[in-house]
C-alpha positions, 0 to 999 in steps of 0.5 A: 827134082820138083814141079816148082815153076815160080822162080824166086826173084833173086835167082838167075835164069838157071835158078842158081843163086850166090851161096852167100858163104860169108853170111853163115853164122858160127852156129851154122858152121858148128851144125855142119861140124856136128853132123859131119862128126855124127856121120863119121862115127857110123860110116866107116865099114858101112859107106862105099870106099868110093864115098869115103875116098871122095870125102878125103879128096875134097877135104870136107871134114876140114871144118865148117860148111864148104865154100862152093867155088873152092870145092868146085875147083877141086871137083872139076879138076877130078871129074869136070863137075861143079856145085852150084847153089840153088834156092831149094828144089828146082823144076825138073827141066832145070835139074836135068839141064844142070846134071847134063852139063855136069853141074850139081845143084845144091841147097845152101841153107843148113838145118836147125839143131832140132832137125838133125835127124829128119828134114823135109827138104834137102839142105847143104849137108845132105846135098854136099856131104851126101852127094858130092863125094861120089862125084869124084868117082869117074864112073859115077860122075858119068852116070849122073851126067847120063841121067841128066841127059836122059831126064831131058829126053824123058820130058817128051814122055809121061814118065817122070815118076818112073825116072825119079824112081831110078834116081831115088833108088840109086843116087839117093838110096842105093847100096853096092855089093863089095868084096867086104859086103854091102855098102852104102853109096846113096846120099839119102842114107850116108847123110842120115845117122839112123838110116846108115845103120837101118839100111844095112843091118835092120831085118825090116827092109828088102834088099834086092839086086838091081834091075833097071825096069823092075826098079823103075816100076816100084813106088818109094817112100819120101817121108821115112826109111825105105822098105826096099833097097836096090843093090848094084854090083858096080858103078859100071853096071849102073852106068851101062844100064842107063846109057845102053837102054832105050827108055822109050819102050819102058816108058810106054809099058809103064805109062807113068805109073808104078806097078809095084808097092815099095814093099813088094817082092816078085818072082824074078827078083834077085833077093839078097834079103827078104825083109820082115817089114816090121818097121813099116808095119809098126808105123815107121817114123810116126810109130807110137812110143811107149804104147802111145803114151 
């Protein structure tokens, strides 16, 4: 989501653009393959089975950047979703409208080789590898549509920050409890080699059971690993909480503000792991190396 309001000249009214698949260079396809291999070295045993099944169902590892139209035909046959190319972050109302109509807006550029581990704006690898496999799961696919419809309704309230937190802590950085232990389903984690390990295994972050309102009043990090991860028991829990909740009273209580900091743990939390916050306290991604030398 974004507050961008100036539509690029080459974008359509709904901010979609042509993917331009034939314009990708051999090196850009090679970057996708490199990123894919790096993630598949760490995700088995860490990623949710539904994510791994989605990768397989769409054959995203067959080599090179996927062509959106062909991939969308396969995805639509499974859950009715399609992937559309956009020029970058889009306005909130455009983003919500796409989701509400089962269209996932994806960036079509791919990062440079010197940006493999950190990128400020989501690229095609984050958007397609990270997000699209979960859209093959019927319940999660329905959740994403419900989120889009709820987002359109939220435009009548001063609550976008709080609604964004819901997306951030589930779609982007969510964990799920499985019979085999905690697993990753959030796109921001599964598309990052280092955070795939950090989110599950590092002692620094909190891991807290999902609670809709608690989550929505919690601020979050956009520039580094999360200080708290929220854990769902099932995708049905996430879907039900979204479609069976009247968000208006929540928005009224929150007034578009965050009551909790990213690292906070409160009395009513279902604490799975209380983190040391050592990573954040040391400076996180910008921590000095070798004593600052």
